[in-house]
N, C-alpha and C positions, 0 to 999 in steps of 0.2 A: 500509438501514443505520441504525444508531443515530444520532439527531441529536446534533450536537456544537455547542459554542458557535461560531457562524459567524465571529466576528472573530478567533479564536485563531490562524488560520494566516497571516493577512496577505495572502492571495491575493485577487485581484479575482474578483468573481462575475459578470463580464460575459457568461458563457455561460449564465447562468441564464435560464430562461424565466419567463413570468408564473406566479406561484404556487410556483416552486421556491425553497426556503429556502436560505440560504448553506450550512447544514449538508448539505442534500441534494446540492448540486452538488459539495461537497468529498468526500462519501462516494462519489458517482458517479465522481469523478476517481480515487479510490483503487481502486475496483473495476476501472475501465478500465485503470489502470496494471498491476494484477495480471494482467489478461487479456492485455495487450500483452507483459508480461514472459514469460508462459507461451508465447505465440506465438513470441517471440524464441528461447526455450529449445528449443522443439520443432523449429522450422524453421531454427535456427541463422542467423536473419536479423539484419540490422543494426537497431539501435535507431532510427536516423533514418528508415529505410524504414517500419518499423512505426508510428512516431509519425505520419508523413505519412498512412499508410493509415487509421489510427484517426481523425485529425482530419478527413480528407476524407469518410469513409464512416460513422463510428460516433458521433462526438461531437456532430454537428450536431443541430438540432431534428428533422430527418427520420430521424435514426439510430435504432438499436434501443434499446429500453428495457432496463435501467434506466440506461444510461450516456449517453443523449442529454442534452445540456445540462450535461455535466460541466465542471468548472472546468479549462480547458485549461492554464493556467499550472501548476497543481499536477500535472496529468497529465504534462506534459512534464518538469517538475522531477524527478518520481519515476522515470520511465522513463530519462531521460538520466543521472540520478544513480546508479541501480542499475547501468546498463550501464557507466558509467565506473569504478565502485568495486566491481565484482563480486567480485574476489578478496578484497578487504578485508572485504566483507560476509560472504562464505563463511567466512572465518577467524573472524570475530566470532560467527557463528551456531554454527559447529563447537565453539568454546570454551565455549558455553553449553548444549550438549546434555548429556543424562544420559550417564553413562559407557557404557551399553550401546547408545547410538545413534551411528550414523555418518552422515555427509552422504549417502552413496550410498543409504541407506534412505529418504530423504525424497522423496516424489513431486514431480514438477516443479511442479504447481500450488501445492502446499504450500510448496515452496521459494520460489516467486514471492511468496507472501504474506509469508513470513518476511523475504525480502530487502527488499521494499518497506517493511515495518514497521521493520526495522532501519535502513534508510536514513533514514526519516522521523525516527526517534529521534535519529539521529546528526546530521542536517543541518538539521532544521526545529525549532530550539529554541523557537520561539514557540508550537508546538503542545504542550499539556500531555501528559506521558507517558501518563496514564490515558486520554486521548482517543485517542492513537495505538493503544494496546493494544486498547481497545474496538472501534475501527474495524476493525482487522485480524482480531480474533476474529469479528466479525460477518461479514466477508468469508469467513473460513474456514467459517462456518456455511452460507454460500451453496453451498459445494461438498461439505461433509462433515457427518457426524453429530457426536457428542460428543467422541470421542477426539482427533481432529485439532484442533478448535478449542481444546480444553484444552491440547494440545501447543503451539499458537501462543501461547496465554496464558502458559504457563510460560516459554517461551523469550524472548518479548518482555519479560515482567516482569523476568527476570534481567538482560537487556540494559539495560532502562530504569533499573534501580537502579544498574547499573555506569556508565552513560553520563550519567545526570542526577541531580544532587543536589537540584535544585529542581524545582518544578512539581508536587509531590505533595500540596500542601494542597488542601483542599476536596474 
C-alpha cells in the first residue's frame, strides 16, 4: 500500500514489527479490514467472530503477509464501524454512484472497499481525505485492474468532498 503520514490517524502502532513503518501497519489494517468485511458479507457472519478470528490467526507476527503486524486498533475500528453503520454507509455510497449504477451491480469485495473507505471518511476525521482515498484505491488495485480502482476513486472523492470541508491542503 502507498505509505501515508503515520501520525495522521492517531492509532497506536504497537502491532508493528521491527522495520514496519507506521504507514505500513495502518495500510495493513485497512487491507485486513476489507478482507474481514468481505468474509462477513459472503458468510453472513458476525463482525465480532470475524474480528476475533483475524486477530487470533491473521494479524499476529506469524500471520499471513501482508496483513501480519497490522494496527489492531484501526482494524477493529473499521470492521466494527462498518458493521454498525452498514445501512447508513450503503445509502451514502448509493447516493454517490453514477446514474446508471445500482448497488446490486457492485461486487462484494468492491463494496467492502467502498464501505471501509466511506466509514473512514465519516468517522476518522484526523486522517486527511486524500490519504483515505489513496489507501482504498491502492487496496482496490490489489484485487482489480484499472476500472474498479478508478470507480473507487470517483465514489470516495465525491463522498470526501461532501463530508469533509477541510483536510484538502497539501
